[in-house]
Residue frames as qw, qx, qy, qz and C-alpha x, y, z in Angstrom:
[[0.060, 0.142, 0.925, 0.347, 15.19, -12.39, -3.56],
 [0.431, 0.136, 0.102, -0.886, 11.84, -11.10, -4.84],
 [0.149, 0.216, 0.961, 0.089, 8.74, -13.16, -5.30],
 [0.413, 0.034, -0.162, -0.896, 5.43, -12.62, -7.03],
 [0.136, 0.222, 0.959, -0.115, 2.15, -14.43, -6.64],
 [0.367, -0.244, -0.419, -0.794, -1.33, -14.28, -8.11],
 [0.058, 0.151, 0.835, -0.526, -3.97, -14.49, -5.35],
 [0.186, -0.542, -0.692, -0.439, -7.73, -15.05, -5.92],
 [0.056, 0.042, -0.409, 0.910, -9.40, -13.03, -4.13],
 [0.198, 0.966, -0.115, 0.119, -19.99, 14.88, 3.28],
 [0.892, 0.103, -0.157, 0.412, -16.27, 13.89, 2.80],
 [0.322, -0.913, 0.186, 0.169, -13.48, 15.39, 4.86],
 [0.819, 0.439, -0.065, 0.363, -10.36, 15.74, 2.75],
 [0.460, -0.804, 0.182, 0.329, -6.97, 16.56, 4.24],
 [0.606, 0.744, -0.267, 0.095, -4.22, 17.75, 1.93],
 [0.883, -0.198, -0.098, 0.414, -0.85, 16.16, 2.53],
 [0.250, -0.859, 0.233, 0.380, 2.22, 18.23, 3.38],
 [0.832, 0.423, 0.264, 0.244, 3.69, 18.35, -0.09],
 [0.266, -0.643, 0.360, 0.621, 7.06, 19.51, -1.42],
 [0.725, 0.645, 0.240, -0.019, 6.77, 20.24, -5.15],
 [0.575, -0.375, 0.380, 0.620, 10.13, 20.15, -6.97],
 [0.112, 0.080, 0.547, 0.826, 8.65, 21.26, -10.36],
 [0.252, 0.411, 0.538, -0.692, 5.49, 23.25, -9.43],
 [0.436, 0.431, -0.228, -0.757, 4.58, 23.87, -13.07],
 [0.359, 0.141, -0.873, -0.300, 4.51, 20.16, -13.89],
 [0.763, -0.301, -0.065, -0.568, 1.27, 18.30, -12.94],
 [0.447, -0.409, 0.754, -0.252, 1.63, 15.61, -10.28],
 [0.586, 0.152, 0.796, -0.023, -0.50, 13.18, -12.25],
 [0.089, 0.059, 0.668, 0.736, -1.38, 12.76, -15.97],
 [0.437, 0.457, 0.420, -0.650, -4.70, 14.06, -17.27],
 [0.783, -0.384, -0.049, -0.486, -6.82, 12.22, -17.93],
 [0.490, -0.457, 0.726, -0.158, -5.87, 9.50, -15.45],
 [0.335, 0.248, -0.849, -0.326, -5.10, 6.17, -17.07],
 [0.838, -0.241, -0.246, -0.423, -7.40, 3.14, -16.63],
 [0.548, -0.532, 0.623, -0.170, -6.52, 0.67, -13.90],
 [0.053, -0.284, 0.932, 0.217, -5.15, -2.82, -14.68],
 [0.428, 0.298, 0.812, -0.261, -8.69, -4.29, -14.45],
 [0.519, 0.751, 0.285, -0.292, -9.69, -2.21, -17.52],
 [0.300, 0.811, -0.432, -0.256, -6.46, -2.34, -19.47],
 [0.487, 0.495, -0.719, -0.020, -3.62, -4.94, -19.31],
 [0.558, -0.409, 0.587, -0.421, -4.63, -7.05, -16.33],
 [0.949, 0.137, 0.229, -0.171, -5.70, -10.20, -18.24],
 [0.681, 0.630, -0.339, 0.154, -2.54, -10.00, -20.37],
 [0.071, -0.646, 0.658, -0.379, -0.38, -9.87, -17.24],
 [0.788, -0.196, 0.463, -0.356, -2.26, -12.86, -15.80],
 [0.917, 0.394, -0.013, -0.061, -1.73, -14.83, -18.99],
 [0.473, 0.688, -0.473, 0.282, 1.99, -14.02, -19.14],
 [0.366, -0.584, 0.598, -0.409, 2.53, -14.72, -15.43],
 [0.912, -0.074, 0.321, -0.244, 1.28, -18.29, -15.89],
 [0.831, 0.503, -0.201, 0.127, 4.08, -18.94, -18.37],
 [0.011, -0.789, 0.540, -0.294, 6.81, -18.10, -15.84],
 [0.972, -0.185, -0.143, 0.027, 9.02, -20.85, -14.43],
 [0.666, -0.607, 0.244, 0.359, 12.44, -21.65, -13.06],
 [0.642, 0.068, 0.459, 0.611, 13.89, -21.61, -16.60],
 [0.242, 0.921, 0.302, 0.034, 12.37, -18.23, -17.53],
 [0.569, 0.051, 0.060, 0.819, 15.01, -15.89, -19.03],
 [0.052, -0.895, -0.317, 0.308, 14.49, -12.28, -17.93],
 [0.501, 0.346, 0.213, 0.764, 15.57, -9.41, -20.20],
 [0.154, -0.585, -0.275, 0.747, 15.87, -5.84, -18.91],
 [0.346, 0.653, 0.502, 0.448, 13.88, -3.45, -21.13],
 [0.012, 0.854, 0.005, 0.521, 14.53, -0.26, -19.10],
 [0.617, -0.267, -0.452, 0.586, 16.75, 0.93, -16.25],
 [0.084, -0.815, -0.175, -0.546, 15.41, 4.02, -14.53],
 [0.440, -0.067, -0.519, 0.730, 17.31, 5.76, -11.74],
 [0.249, -0.837, -0.464, -0.150, 14.92, 7.56, -9.39],
 [0.228, 0.532, -0.238, 0.780, 16.16, 10.99, -8.44],
 [0.585, -0.588, -0.532, 0.172, 16.22, 11.64, -4.73],
 [0.080, -0.902, 0.127, -0.404, 16.69, 14.60, -2.41],
 [0.037, -0.620, 0.700, -0.353, 19.41, 12.63, -0.67],
 [0.194, -0.082, 0.934, -0.287, 17.37, 9.65, 0.66],
 [0.460, -0.117, -0.612, -0.632, 14.51, 7.56, -0.73],
 [0.626, -0.303, 0.393, -0.601, 13.42, 6.31, 2.67],
 [0.313, -0.081, 0.946, 0.006, 12.24, 2.65, 2.78],
 [0.470, 0.098, -0.446, -0.756, 10.08, 1.96, -0.34],
 [0.471, 0.070, 0.788, -0.390, 6.98, -0.18, 0.30],
 [0.571, 0.510, 0.643, -0.012, 4.87, 0.00, -2.92],
 [0.099, -0.321, 0.397, 0.854, 4.82, 1.45, -6.39],
 [0.517, 0.631, 0.551, -0.177, 2.11, 2.44, -8.90],
 [0.280, -0.060, 0.486, 0.826, 2.61, 3.44, -12.54],
 [0.334, 0.700, 0.413, -0.477, 0.25, 6.08, -13.82],
 [0.602, 0.788, -0.031, -0.127, 0.44, 5.96, -17.61],
 [0.851, 0.309, -0.091, 0.415, 3.86, 6.04, -19.26],
 [0.343, 0.565, -0.226, 0.715, 5.30, 9.10, -17.49],
 [0.396, -0.628, 0.282, -0.608, 4.44, 8.86, -13.79],
 [0.627, -0.091, -0.742, 0.220, 5.54, 6.62, -10.92],
 [0.463, -0.680, 0.148, -0.549, 4.16, 6.94, -7.40],
 [0.579, 0.113, -0.736, 0.331, 6.19, 5.27, -4.56],
 [0.621, -0.728, -0.062, -0.285, 4.99, 4.74, -0.99],
 [0.598, 0.308, -0.530, 0.517, 7.86, 4.88, 1.50],
 [0.635, -0.726, -0.259, 0.043, 8.54, 5.06, 5.23],
 [0.273, 0.637, -0.408, 0.594, 10.96, 7.44, 7.02],
 [0.755, -0.490, -0.417, 0.127, 11.85, 5.93, 10.37],
 [0.065, 0.794, -0.268, 0.541, 13.07, 8.65, 12.76],
 [0.421, -0.489, 0.641, -0.415, 12.99, 6.57, 16.00],
 [0.453, 0.147, -0.852, -0.218, 13.47, 2.81, 15.55],
 [0.835, -0.377, -0.115, -0.385, 11.21, 0.26, 17.19],
 [0.049, 0.494, -0.812, 0.306, 12.86, -1.71, 19.99],
 [0.670, -0.168, -0.710, -0.138, 12.01, -5.31, 20.93],
 [0.618, -0.656, 0.138, -0.411, 10.74, -5.80, 24.46],
 [0.190, 0.520, -0.817, 0.161, 13.07, -8.80, 24.58],
 [0.157, -0.116, 0.926, -0.323, 12.79, -12.33, 26.03],
 [0.130, -0.332, -0.879, -0.315, 9.62, -13.03, 24.12],
 [0.025, 0.420, 0.560, -0.714, 7.76, -10.39, 26.16],
 [0.015, 0.504, 0.637, 0.583, 4.39, -9.32, 24.74],
 [0.015, -0.374, -0.445, 0.814, 2.74, -6.06, 25.81],
 [0.467, 0.519, 0.173, -0.694, -0.72, -5.13, 24.59],
 [0.849, 0.400, 0.322, -0.120, -0.48, -7.89, 22.00],
 [0.604, 0.754, -0.208, 0.151, 2.81, -6.75, 20.41],
 [0.895, -0.206, -0.087, 0.386, 6.46, -7.47, 20.89],
 [0.543, 0.106, 0.016, 0.833, 8.12, -4.06, 20.42],
 [0.043, -0.570, -0.267, 0.776, 7.86, -0.31, 21.06],
 [0.485, 0.757, 0.400, -0.177, 6.01, 1.94, 18.65],
 [0.527, 0.007, 0.329, 0.783, 8.93, 3.94, 17.28],
 [0.179, 0.776, 0.184, -0.576, 8.41, 7.07, 15.30],
 [0.384, -0.027, 0.624, 0.680, 8.35, 8.07, 11.68],
 [0.397, 0.513, 0.025, -0.761, 6.49, 9.47, 8.68],
 [0.639, 0.352, 0.671, 0.137, 4.65, 7.99, 5.72],
 [0.023, 0.549, -0.325, -0.769, 5.49, 9.39, 2.26],
 [0.716, 0.554, 0.421, 0.063, 4.15, 9.35, -1.29],
 [0.237, -0.561, 0.414, 0.677, 6.92, 10.23, -3.73],
 [0.681, 0.649, 0.307, -0.143, 6.12, 11.06, -7.38],
 [0.380, -0.416, 0.547, 0.620, 8.53, 10.67, -10.27],
 [0.572, 0.567, -0.244, -0.540, 8.37, 11.17, -14.02],
 [0.978, 0.196, 0.027, -0.071, 8.84, 8.22, -16.33],
 [0.655, 0.536, -0.372, 0.381, 12.60, 8.99, -16.59],
 [0.690, -0.280, -0.486, 0.457, 12.99, 9.18, -12.78],
 [0.114, 0.410, -0.133, 0.895, 12.86, 12.96, -12.26],
 [0.204, -0.376, -0.739, 0.520, 11.55, 13.78, -8.81],
 [0.093, -0.553, -0.386, -0.733, 8.28, 15.85, -8.92],
 [0.487, -0.594, 0.054, -0.637, 6.79, 15.74, -5.41],
 [0.392, 0.002, -0.841, 0.372, 7.19, 14.30, -1.92],
 [0.521, -0.523, -0.133, -0.661, 4.03, 14.23, 0.17],
 [0.080, 0.125, -0.839, 0.523, 4.07, 13.43, 3.88],
 [0.492, -0.380, -0.621, -0.477, 0.84, 11.66, 4.78],
 [0.641, -0.537, -0.515, 0.187, 1.29, 11.61, 8.58],
 [0.123, -0.897, 0.120, -0.406, 1.84, 14.25, 11.23],
 [0.214, 0.441, -0.707, 0.509, 4.56, 14.32, 13.97],
 [0.353, -0.198, 0.676, -0.616, 3.63, 12.00, 16.90],
 [0.842, 0.103, -0.124, -0.515, 1.24, 9.70, 14.96],
 [0.543, -0.344, 0.764, -0.046, 1.76, 6.04, 15.84],
 [0.756, 0.397, 0.519, 0.035, 0.21, 4.83, 12.57],
 [0.081, 0.830, -0.306, -0.459, 3.04, 6.11, 10.40],
 [0.378, -0.232, 0.823, 0.354, 3.99, 2.98, 8.40],
 [0.617, 0.458, -0.128, -0.627, 2.71, 3.11, 4.83],
 [0.722, -0.024, 0.691, 0.035, 2.09, -0.14, 3.07],
 [0.350, 0.143, 0.711, 0.594, 1.69, -1.28, -0.52],
 [0.287, 0.466, 0.081, -0.833, -0.39, 0.85, -2.97],
 [0.336, 0.298, 0.818, 0.360, -2.82, 0.19, -5.76],
 [0.190, 0.234, -0.137, -0.944, -4.67, 2.44, -8.25],
 [0.393, 0.388, 0.813, -0.187, -8.36, 1.80, -9.02],
 [0.277, 0.547, 0.554, 0.563, -8.73, 4.29, -11.86],
 [0.150, -0.873, -0.216, -0.412, -9.64, 7.16, -9.54],
 [0.451, -0.823, 0.282, -0.199, -7.74, 6.85, -6.27],
 [0.529, 0.366, -0.717, 0.270, -4.51, 5.32, -4.97],
 [0.785, -0.542, -0.126, -0.274, -5.17, 3.14, -1.97],
 [0.436, 0.382, -0.677, 0.453, -2.75, 2.51, 0.89],
 [0.703, -0.575, -0.417, 0.036, -2.60, 1.56, 4.54],
 [0.087, 0.673, -0.424, 0.599, -1.12, 3.56, 7.37],
 [0.853, -0.386, -0.346, -0.061, -0.33, 1.38, 10.34],
 [0.511, -0.765, 0.393, -0.008, 1.77, 1.06, 13.48],
 [0.509, 0.594, -0.622, -0.016, 5.19, -0.32, 12.62],
 [0.167, -0.276, 0.893, -0.313, 4.69, -3.48, 14.65],
 [0.340, -0.169, -0.861, -0.337, 2.52, -6.59, 14.48],
 [0.344, -0.539, -0.761, 0.113, -0.88, -7.05, 16.19],
 [0.149, -0.253, -0.229, 0.928, -1.40, -3.32, 16.44],
 [0.337, 0.720, 0.477, -0.375, -3.72, -0.89, 14.57],
 [0.308, 0.026, 0.514, 0.800, -4.00, 0.75, 11.15],
 [0.407, 0.636, 0.323, -0.571, -6.18, 2.99, 9.04],
 [0.541, 0.307, 0.630, 0.466, -6.98, 2.72, 5.33],
 [0.085, 0.700, 0.040, -0.708, -6.76, 5.78, 3.17],
 [0.625, 0.542, 0.438, 0.353, -7.43, 6.70, -0.45],
 [0.295, -0.549, 0.145, 0.768, -5.27, 9.39, -2.09],
 [0.537, 0.803, 0.188, -0.180, -6.16, 11.58, -5.03],
 [0.771, 0.063, 0.236, 0.588, -3.36, 11.26, -7.63],
 [0.309, 0.774, 0.225, 0.504, -3.90, 14.83, -8.89],
 [0.082, -0.813, 0.213, -0.536, -3.06, 16.61, -5.65],
 [0.489, 0.122, -0.769, 0.393, -2.10, 13.79, -3.18],
 [0.447, -0.348, 0.313, -0.762, -4.88, 14.79, -0.76],
 [0.265, 0.014, -0.960, 0.089, -6.07, 11.91, 1.40],
 [0.661, -0.335, -0.030, -0.671, -9.27, 10.58, 2.98],
 [0.154, -0.221, 0.914, -0.304, -9.48, 8.09, 5.76],
 [0.564, -0.076, -0.620, -0.540, -11.84, 5.24, 4.89],
 [0.839, -0.452, -0.209, -0.217, -11.83, 2.98, 7.94],
 [0.168, -0.667, 0.666, -0.289, -9.77, 1.87, 10.91],
 [0.862, 0.067, -0.493, -0.100, -8.54, -1.67, 11.53],
 [0.636, -0.664, 0.347, -0.183, -7.58, -3.46, 14.75],
 [0.880, -0.097, 0.328, 0.329, -4.44, -4.96, 13.34],
 [0.157, -0.577, 0.441, 0.669, -1.40, -3.91, 11.34],
 [0.733, 0.563, 0.376, -0.068, -2.18, -3.76, 7.59],
 [0.391, -0.390, 0.491, 0.674, 0.18, -3.74, 4.63],
 [0.072, 0.037, 0.700, 0.710, -0.91, -4.49, 1.11],
 [0.369, 0.498, 0.528, -0.581, -4.36, -3.40, -0.19],
 [0.026, 0.122, 0.661, 0.740, -6.48, -3.49, -3.32],
 [0.399, 0.299, 0.339, -0.798, -9.94, -2.09, -4.05],
 [0.197, 0.259, 0.892, 0.313, -12.53, -4.20, -5.85],
 [0.215, 0.144, -0.033, -0.965, -14.75, -1.65, -7.57],
 [0.486, -0.129, -0.673, -0.542, -17.25, -4.25, -8.75],
 [0.576, -0.391, -0.711, 0.096, -17.90, -5.90, -5.34],
 [0.238, -0.807, 0.054, -0.538, -17.33, -2.69, -3.36],
 [0.873, -0.469, -0.051, 0.124, -14.77, -4.40, -1.12],
 [0.089, 0.845, -0.508, 0.143, -11.28, -3.74, 0.15],
 [0.976, -0.064, -0.177, 0.107, -8.76, -6.57, 0.47],
 [0.086, -0.866, 0.441, -0.218, -5.77, -6.24, 2.79],
 [0.831, 0.054, -0.480, 0.275, -2.77, -8.29, 4.04],
 [0.508, -0.857, 0.040, -0.073, -1.60, -7.89, 7.59],
 [0.200, -0.793, 0.574, 0.046, 1.91, -8.03, 9.12],
 [0.303, -0.320, 0.882, 0.170, 3.94, -10.67, 7.24],
 [0.562, 0.125, -0.468, -0.670, 0.87, -11.28, 5.04],
 [0.077, -0.043, 0.963, -0.256, -0.24, -13.96, 7.54],
 [0.303, 0.545, 0.726, -0.290, -3.91, -13.07, 7.09],
 [0.012, 0.182, 0.459, 0.870, -5.89, -11.68, 4.17],
 [0.121, 0.479, 0.653, -0.573, -9.00, -9.70, 5.13],
 [0.053, 0.445, 0.590, 0.671, -11.98, -8.39, 3.24],
 [0.019, 0.410, 0.443, -0.797, -13.86, -5.24, 4.26],
 [0.278, 0.738, 0.595, 0.156, -17.09, -3.83, 2.76],
 [0.197, -0.300, 0.077, 0.930, -16.73, -0.50, 1.13],
 [0.310, 0.688, 0.656, -0.022, -20.21, 0.72, 0.04],
 [0.292, 0.436, 0.271, 0.807, -20.38, 3.54, -2.52],
 [0.207, -0.732, -0.208, -0.614, -21.12, 6.92, -1.00],
 [0.694, -0.522, -0.410, 0.278, -19.87, 6.14, 2.44],
 [0.107, -0.982, 0.065, -0.145, -18.68, 8.98, 4.58],
 [0.771, 0.189, -0.281, 0.540, -14.98, 9.59, 5.08],
 [0.257, -0.941, 0.104, -0.194, -12.82, 11.60, 7.42],
 [0.556, 0.408, -0.576, 0.440, -9.54, 11.53, 9.26],
 [0.711, -0.646, -0.276, -0.031, -9.57, 10.35, 12.91],
 [0.165, -0.853, 0.447, -0.213, -7.11, 11.41, 15.55],
 [0.885, 0.176, -0.427, 0.063, -4.40, 8.79, 15.45],
 [0.066, 0.582, -0.594, 0.551, -2.53, 9.91, 18.54],
 [0.637, -0.301, -0.697, 0.132, -2.48, 7.71, 21.64],
 [0.329, 0.210, 0.900, -0.192, -4.55, 7.45, 23.71],
 [0.069, 0.385, 0.733, 0.556, -7.39, 7.08, 21.26],
 [0.206, 0.009, 0.170, -0.964, -9.83, 10.00, 21.36],
 [0.412, 0.339, 0.743, -0.405, -13.51, 9.33, 22.04],
 [0.500, 0.630, -0.002, -0.594, -14.37, 10.97, 18.70],
 [0.006, -0.390, 0.831, 0.396, -12.38, 8.38, 16.71],
 [0.789, 0.096, -0.259, -0.549, -14.52, 6.14, 14.51],
 [0.819, -0.298, 0.464, -0.159, -14.73, 2.53, 15.68],
 [0.166, -0.371, 0.843, 0.352, -12.61, -0.25, 14.24],
 [0.729, 0.275, -0.248, -0.576, -14.14, -1.98, 11.24],
 [0.675, -0.189, 0.707, -0.088, -14.68, -5.73, 11.36],
 [0.156, 0.304, -0.754, -0.561, -13.68, -7.69, 8.23],
 [0.820, 0.100, 0.015, -0.564, -16.43, -9.69, 6.57],
 [0.987, 0.112, -0.094, 0.067, -13.95, -12.47, 5.88],
 [0.168, -0.792, 0.586, 0.026, -10.42, -13.37, 7.02],
 [0.963, 0.226, -0.144, 0.000, -8.36, -16.10, 5.41],
 [0.605, -0.649, 0.403, 0.224, -5.15, -17.54, 6.90],
 [0.473, 0.702, -0.501, -0.182, -2.18, -17.63, 4.55],
 [0.991, -0.126, 0.033, 0.000, -1.11, -21.35, 4.34],
 [0.798, 0.272, -0.108, 0.527, 2.49, -20.35, 3.44],
 [0.386, -0.875, 0.012, 0.293, 5.01, -18.33, 5.42],
 [0.780, 0.150, 0.246, 0.556, 7.53, -18.45, 2.55],
 [0.276, 0.349, 0.169, 0.880, 7.18, -14.73, 1.54],
 [0.033, -0.604, -0.463, 0.648, 5.92, -11.61, 3.31],
 [0.298, 0.548, 0.524, 0.580, 3.89, -10.00, 0.57],
 [0.218, -0.436, -0.256, 0.835, 3.92, -6.27, 0.78],
 [0.242, 0.409, -0.187, -0.859, 2.57, -4.76, -2.49],
 [0.419, 0.322, 0.847, 0.053, -0.43, -5.98, -4.50],
 [0.234, 0.247, -0.296, -0.893, -2.17, -4.95, -7.71],
 [0.631, 0.353, 0.585, -0.366, -5.75, -5.91, -8.63],
 [0.106, -0.221, 0.708, 0.663, -5.50, -7.30, -12.20],
 [0.293, -0.207, -0.728, -0.584, -8.99, -8.60, -12.87],
 [0.486, -0.156, 0.356, -0.782, -12.42, -8.29, -11.41],
 [0.870, 0.093, 0.385, -0.294, -13.54, -11.65, -12.89],
 [0.055, 0.583, -0.719, -0.375, -10.72, -13.49, -14.64],
 [0.898, 0.202, -0.170, -0.352, -11.70, -16.25, -17.07],
 [0.490, 0.447, -0.719, 0.209, -8.32, -17.86, -16.30],
 [0.077, 0.096, -0.822, 0.556, -9.43, -18.46, -12.69],
 [0.117, -0.487, -0.865, -0.020, -13.10, -19.38, -13.01],
 [0.062, -0.717, -0.294, -0.629, -14.10, -15.71, -13.16],
 [0.576, -0.673, -0.324, 0.334, -12.74, -14.86, -9.74],
 [0.080, 0.977, -0.170, 0.105, -11.03, -11.51, -8.97],
 [0.884, 0.022, -0.101, 0.456, -7.22, -11.81, -9.12],
 [0.117, -0.973, 0.199, 0.009, -4.51, -9.71, -7.55],
 [0.782, 0.365, -0.306, 0.403, -0.77, -9.88, -8.17],
 [0.527, -0.844, 0.101, -0.024, 1.40, -9.59, -5.04],
 [0.656, 0.479, -0.416, 0.409, 5.18, -9.23, -4.52],
 [0.627, -0.769, 0.115, -0.052, 7.46, -9.47, -1.54],
 [0.349, 0.680, -0.598, 0.243, 11.06, -9.90, -0.46],
 [0.914, -0.322, -0.241, 0.055, 12.55, -12.86, 1.40],
 [0.684, -0.420, 0.030, 0.595, 16.16, -11.63, 1.68],
 [0.285, 0.952, -0.030, 0.110, 18.00, -8.42, 0.88],
 [0.244, 0.695, -0.623, 0.265, 21.73, -9.04, 0.59],
 [0.403, 0.056, -0.860, 0.308, 22.65, -10.92, 3.81],
 [0.296, -0.058, 0.443, -0.844, 19.64, -9.48, 5.63],
 [0.130, -0.307, -0.932, -0.144, 16.74, -11.85, 6.26],
 [0.309, -0.250, -0.018, -0.917, 13.41, -9.94, 6.32]]
């Protein structure tokens, strides 16, 4: 069962390890499309407010995403124009294991596990164009979260695959899938949006229990820290959020968010993001 909600709300660049399946086809459209905040965001907000239990849904397209055998675990999706989809996904090579009996070690309840974070690019008809690996072997912050496009970059989180852990926030260039680390966070982070008007980043942690806001001043320096454990002395310090709000509802674990408006007249000119999550998948309770 899926749920959606509207919620108020010198650079060092590392290229990802990319497999191009159609090297002559650009990864992203040119020029890049505008973000929701400058295109259809207000229309989506207006339509969303008309949804109810009696809403009749009609399928307008069914797109099968081509895969090289396995699509990993999808976490978020961004549509770039009419002919590109970017999917964030996780490849879990060593599963996390519960410590058992309610045991907590270093604030968390399970082992780190191992895996890789991916950005996968498809055409509008589902043809696979590229698969970019954003993390290196041995990194503990390998879980990619939801993604959002601000008109220039795709934003995502790379976190340990366990609660009460650590994460770093990265922005990815759609044209070549190169990434820049923006800041580090002393908690698991999932969904993220970038408010380009207020120069802030808004994130949801494990299970979307907390929503946090971080400052993101224009022109700040970027880089990529060493994510291996133990933490190297050269790693940048963890950033402290300027605000954290507790989620009053545990009904849905929101995973993927899209910033729709920087100042919506429908919500007293507050910024609005649309978030989605899953409660159950078949007989499996998430």
